[in-house]
N, C-alpha and C positions, 0 to 999 in steps of 0.2 A: 672430209675433205682438208686437201692439204690448200692452206691459204696462200701459202707462195705461187701455185699454180695460177692461182686469181693475177698473179705481177705482171704487168704490161710495161713491158721498158720503155724508159724515153725517148725518143729519139731527138737526139741532137746535134748531128750531124749537118754541115753544110756542103750542097752542092754546087759545083762550079759551072754553069753552063754560059760560055761566052764570056759578058760582064756581067751578069745576073747571078745574084745566090737567095738560093733559097733559105727562109729564116727555118730557127730550129722549132721543132713543133712538139710540144710535149702532148703525148696521149692520154699518161696519166704517170702517176708518179707514189711515189711511197711516206706516206706521212707519220706513221707509228708503227714500229715493231713490236708486237706484244707476243713474247714467248718465242716460239718455233712458224708464228702468225705477224702478218702485218695488217696495217689500215691503211685505204689508199683514199686518194685525193676525190677520185669517183663515188667511194664507201658515204664520205665527208660532206659531197653536194646533195648524194641522192638522201640522207639524213637532212639534211636542212630543206631540201626543196618541199618532204612528207611533213615536217614542225611549219613552215610558212604555213603550208597549203591547209593544214588543219587548225591553225592558229586562225588565218581568213574567216575558214569554215565557222568557226565558235565564236568568232568577234572577241578571241584575246591578246592582249596587246604582249610582244617579246618583250626581252633582255634587249641590253645593247648587243652591238655583233660580237666583241670581247666577251663580253658575259656567255652570249651564247655557244660562238666557238669552243669555248671551257667545257659548258654543259653536253653538249652535243659529243665533242671529242672523248669527254670521261665515259660516256654514257657507251662508245661504242669499244671501247678501253672491255668496260665490265662485260658489255653482250659478248665480245671474241674470247674472254676468256673463259665465259660458261660455254661456249661453242668449242672450245678443244676440251674442256671439262667432259662434256657431252661424246665427243670423239671418245674421248679417253677411256670410257667406260661402258663406250661401242652403246652409244643411243642412236638409232636410223630411223629417220621416218620418211615409210615410201611414199609413194604418188599417190595411191588410194587413200591415206591419211592425208594426207595434205591437199588432194581435193577435198576430203569432208572438210576440213578445217579454212578454206577459202568458202566454201557454201555457207557456214556457220558464219562467215566474217559480215559477208554480202547479205545474209538476213540479219543479222545485227545492225546494219546500216539502210535494211529496207531496201537491197536490193538485188537485180539477179545478178548474178557471174558476170554477164554480159556489161551488165550496167556497171558492177565495179571495175571491169577491164576499163572501161573508159574513162574513171576516174582518178584512173592510178595513172593514164596517158597521160590528161590533164595536168597531171603533176611533174610528170617531164619522167616519170620512170617506165620503164620497160616492164610488160606483164613476168618475162620470166623473170626479170631482177627482184621486183616485188616473190614470184612466189618462193623461189632462193630465201629470201629473207624472211617470208613465215617461217619454210622449212624451218631455219637455224635457230628461230624464235622458238617456237614448239619442242625443237630437242632441248635448247639451251634450259628452257622452264622443267623438260620430264628431267634433265641431269641435277638441276637443285632441288626440284623435289625427291628423285630419289635419296641423294648424298644429304639434306639437309634431316630428313625425316629417319636416317641414322642417330642422329643427336639428340632428337626427345625422349623423353622419358615421363612416362604418363603414369602417377603410383593410381590402385583400384583407390584407397581411400580420397583421392582429389576428386575420382569423378562422383563416388556416393554422396561426397560433401556438396559435389556442386547439384546434382541432381535432387540433393534432400531441399536446395535452397527450390530453384525450379517447382520442386511438386507442390511445395507450399505455396508460391505464385498463379498454380494452376488449379488447385485444389478449391481455389477462392471461389471460381464458377462451377467446377463437375459436382453431379449428381450422382447417386449410387442408387440403385432398389436393389436393397437388402436380405437377406434368405439368414435364416437363424435357427441352428438346435446347440440348445443345451443340456447336457448330461451332469448332473446334479449329484456330489456326496451325498450318501447317505450310510447307513449301518449295515447292509449289506454287502456291499463292495471295499475291496481296499480301490486306495488311489490308481493304485499298478493294475487293478482288474479295469477300474474305471478308464483308464488310460487305452487300454486295449481294447475296450469297448467302442471309444471313440476313434479310436486309426482304424476298427475294419467300419465305422457307420463311411469315415471317408472315403475305405476303400471302395464302396459300393458306392458312394456319389460318381466317384470318379470312371466305374464300369460302366455309368448311366443310369443309376437308381435314380424316380425320380426327387428332387429336395423335400417339396412336400409332404407327399407321401410317408418318407423319414424322418422328415420334422412331427407330423401326426402321429408318428409310432413312438419315438425315442425323445423327443424335446420335452426338458420340465422349463423350457422357458418360456415367458410373458408373452409370447405370440403363437404357442404351439396349437393352439386351438384355428389360428388363422395361415396354418402349413409353415409357420417359420416368419413370416411377410411381416417386413418391417418397413417397406413403402418406399419409396423418394426420400431421400436425405443426402445432405453437406454433408462433409467431414463435421464441422464444428457442430452439425446438429444430433452426431450421431453418440449413444454413449463412449465414454473415451478407452473404454477397452477394446469397443469396436475400429475406432478409428485411427487406433497405432498400429492396427494389424493391416489396414487399407493402403498399399504403397502404388497404388496408380495399375490396378490390375486390371485387365481386361473381362468384358463383356463374359458371363461362366465359369470367371475361375473359382474355386474351390479353397478357401484359407483357413488352417487348424487343421487337426487341434489342438489349440491352447488353451491354456490354465488360469483362472481366476483362482478367487476364494471360496466361491459357491460349486465350481468343479469344469468340465470343459467346456468352449464352443469348437460349433462350428459355422462358418459363415459360406456363402454363398451371392455373389457380384451376380445378381440376374437381369441388370441392362445398366448402363451409364450414357450420362447424357452432359455433354459440353464437354467429352476428352476426344480430340483428335485421336480417328482408329490410325493404323500404321501398319501395311502389308505390304511385304518385298518377298522378291524372286528369289530363292536359296536356288544355286547350281552344284548339284555332283560331279565336279569331273576328275580324270587321271591325266595323267602326265608323264612324259619320260624328259628328261633334261639330260643336253648332253654340252659339256663345257669345253671352248674351245683353250688348246693350251699351246708351250711350244713347239711341242708335234705336229699337235693335231690342229689344224686348221679350220677358217670358218667352215671353207666348201666341205672340208671331210667331215667336221659335226655332224653338218648339213645330209651330205651324201648319205652317213652312218643311219640317221630319223630316215631317209628316203627308203631306206633298204630292209628297216625295220617295219617300215608301213607295209609294204610292200611281202611281208612276210607273213605278218599278221592279216592282212586281207586275202592271202595264196591261201591261210588255214596250216603253216607251217609250224607256229606257234601262238600263245594267247598273250593279247595285251599287257596282262599282269606278270606273267612268265618273261616278258621281255622288260617290263619294267623293272623286274626284281633282279634281273641280269644285268643291265645297259644304263639304267636310270643313275644319275647323278645325285640325286635329292632322297639323303638318305630318309628322313622323317617321312615321305611316302612312297617310296621303291620299295619295303618291307610291305606296304599294304599296296602292291600290285598297281600303285603308281596313283592310288586313288586318294586323291586330297577332301573327301567328305562335302557337305552341305557348305557352302557359301555364299555370300553374297560378292559378285563379281566386284562390288568395288573396293574388296581387301588387296585387290589382285593388281600388280602393274598394269600401263594402259596397253599395252600388244597383247597381254594375257586376258586380260578383261574384254578386250573384243574379239576375244574367239570367242571366251567362254559363252557371250553375250546374244553371237550370231550364227555358231555352228549348230546344226541341226541335230540333234540327239542321234548317237551312235556314230557321227562319222568321226572321222580323224583328219584333224588339221594339216595343211602343207605344213613342212621344218617353217619357223620364224623363230625368231631373234629376240630377248630382253637381255636387259642388264643380267639377270643371270646365265644366263649362256641360250642353248637354240633345244627349243622345245617341238613335241607335236602334244597334241592334245586333242581327248576324246570326253564330250559330252556324256553324262552316263543317265541325267535325271533335270527336269526342274520342279518345284513345287512352291507355293505359294502360302508363307507363313506371317501369321500375325504378331506385330514386333511393338503392339501397343506397349505393353507393359516394358518392355526395355528401350523403347523410345526416349524417355527423357534421361536415361543413361548414356546414349547414344549421341545426344544433343549435350550433354555437357560433356561427353566426352571431347567432337567436333568442337568445342564453341573451347576448351581447356589447348588441345590439339591446334587452335587458328592460333589459338595467342600465343605458345612455344612455335610455331612453326615461323611468326615472323618476326619473332626474336631471333631465333637460330640463323634465319635465312642472312638477316642482316649481318649478323658477327661472320657467319659464312662468306657471304661476300666481301667484307672485311679484308679478311683470311686469305680468301685466293688473291684480293689484289694487293697485297701487301707483299704477297708471296711470286709475286710476276715478276718477270722481266720486262719493264718498259721503256723503249728508247722513242722520243718524239724529234725526231730528226730536224733540222736547223737550215735555215739556207745558210749561202756560202759568206753572206755579213753576220751569222751568229744567231740571225731573228727566227722564231718559227714561221714557216711558211705558210701563210693562212689564205693564199689564193685561191 
């Protein structure tokens, strides 16, 4: 949206009728120029109304009018710059997503959409103006997320270190039911032969062999006659050699073989208590990406993808063949457009929405993201137990949130400093704060 299109021309002409004069009527006026856009007096008034209404509901005391004017104006400047950044990188929020967001706002306020509409009207705002404000805020937020993410670098060692700290905290209450097989060094076998035997046992266990039966057969450990069963233990109650190997594995995990002074050991996590299990849905999808250029317009990219879809549906060519031929995502194009099993959260919002909602085997309509225009097809979905990686995911998210907040603040300062901002004055040189 070009903000200049929103500008309403102030009417300052007086018309003479007989001896009467019509007074100049100001419909709206430009108060701030921000790069190629503007902030109008109506924008300031609407923000003030919303701010005062929210403060009244929450019982919050507002600062003086001068301070309030300054704060509101600065927020509008920052919001305008972010909206311009969204436009620059091609973020668009369609009506369907906007409606969904407004439903969420209503739900968060324990209201229906109709009740929210009435509340907006009570604040002196039109519902259409409210919708467009929400649309701009979502677009600005997505632009900020996309641009700030590029500035964040998280090293694997950082994740591992924090995950270890979190694991130590969690392990204080977690109990494990442990199965153990010990293959002991002896004079009849070399260490290499014993290790090879241990690996064979692990392969059999992974193929489905019963652990207790294998323990009766092969184990020389202290619990061999109990089928290797050590019962329930917290990590601090286990032999150190066991505790050192357990890193928040899931129920059913086979650990080893690992070596000690007496031989090789194999553990099985028979069960876990006190550890939250985490299951996620992974989606295997494939896509074709077309990037608009100075030669190829948005409409042209969209039409090209529509033609590709028609050819696939008509059986003229396969999705994979056309992905190899046309997709501008080099990483997936060579794989017939296939992205592999991923959690939807890894994708940008528009793409995430498609892979979460599309039926399997159906090709989406062309849609746009910050990367360009796409069509996508969901090949398969699966439920995956991610308990063993939950702590690392949690650690990564903690680190990401920390760094995102730091980088977002720096980014806002940078775009604010580099923007052209002119606050217009009255004829007497004073800022117009009417």
